C-alpha positions in Angstrom: 124.8 114.5 64.3 126.1 110.9 63.9 129.5 110.4 62.5 128.4 107.6 60.2 125.4 108.0 57.9 123.3 104.8 57.3 120.5 103.6 55.1 118.3 106.3 53.7 120.6 109.2 54.6 123.5 107.5 52.8 121.3 107.1 49.7 120.3 110.8 49.9 124.0 111.8 50.1 124.7 109.6 47.0 122.0 111.4 45.1 123.3 114.8 46.2 126.8 113.9 45.2 125.7 112.5 41.8 123.8 115.8 41.2 126.9 117.8 41.7 129.2 115.4 39.8 128.3 116.7 36.4 130.6 114.5 34.4 129.8 111.3 36.4 133.4 110.4 37.0 132.9 109.8 40.7 134.6 113.0 41.8 133.4 116.5 42.4 135.7 119.3 41.3 135.7 123.0 42.1 134.3 123.7 38.7 131.4 121.3 39.4 130.7 123.0 42.7 130.7 126.3 41.0 128.3 125.0 38.3 125.9 123.5 40.8 126.1 126.4 43.3 126.8 129.5 41.1 126.2 131.9 44.0 128.6 130.2 46.4 131.4 132.7 47.2 135.0 131.7 46.2 135.9 131.8 49.9 133.4 129.1 50.7 134.8 126.9 48.0 138.3 127.5 49.2 137.2 126.6 52.7 135.5 123.4 51.4 138.8 122.4 49.7 140.9 123.1 52.8 138.6 121.2 55.1 137.2 118.4 52.8 139.9 117.5 50.3 141.8 115.1 52.6 144.1 113.7 50.0 144.8 117.1 48.4 144.1 116.0 44.8 141.9 119.0 44.1 138.6 117.1 43.9 136.2 115.3 46.3 135.5 111.6 46.3 132.2 110.4 47.6 134.0 109.4 50.8 135.5 112.8 51.3 132.0 114.4 50.6 130.4 112.2 53.3 133.2 113.1 55.8 132.7 116.8 55.0 128.9 116.6 55.6 129.4 114.5 58.8 132.3 116.5 60.3 132.1 116.2 64.1 
């Protein structure tokens, strides 16, 4: 998998991010993940936070989301 999404794939990622970002503030929180993926185990969300929340603010920016999806 490429480390940098381009074109159509980036647009798909923006749509996926927007679908999860329930309040439209440009960030995805743990509560929004739980709302969008109600069957996702707490351990999985904890793992997402440890791996993907690079600035440690407790939420995902679009850039962090893309890096998480495109981890090498």
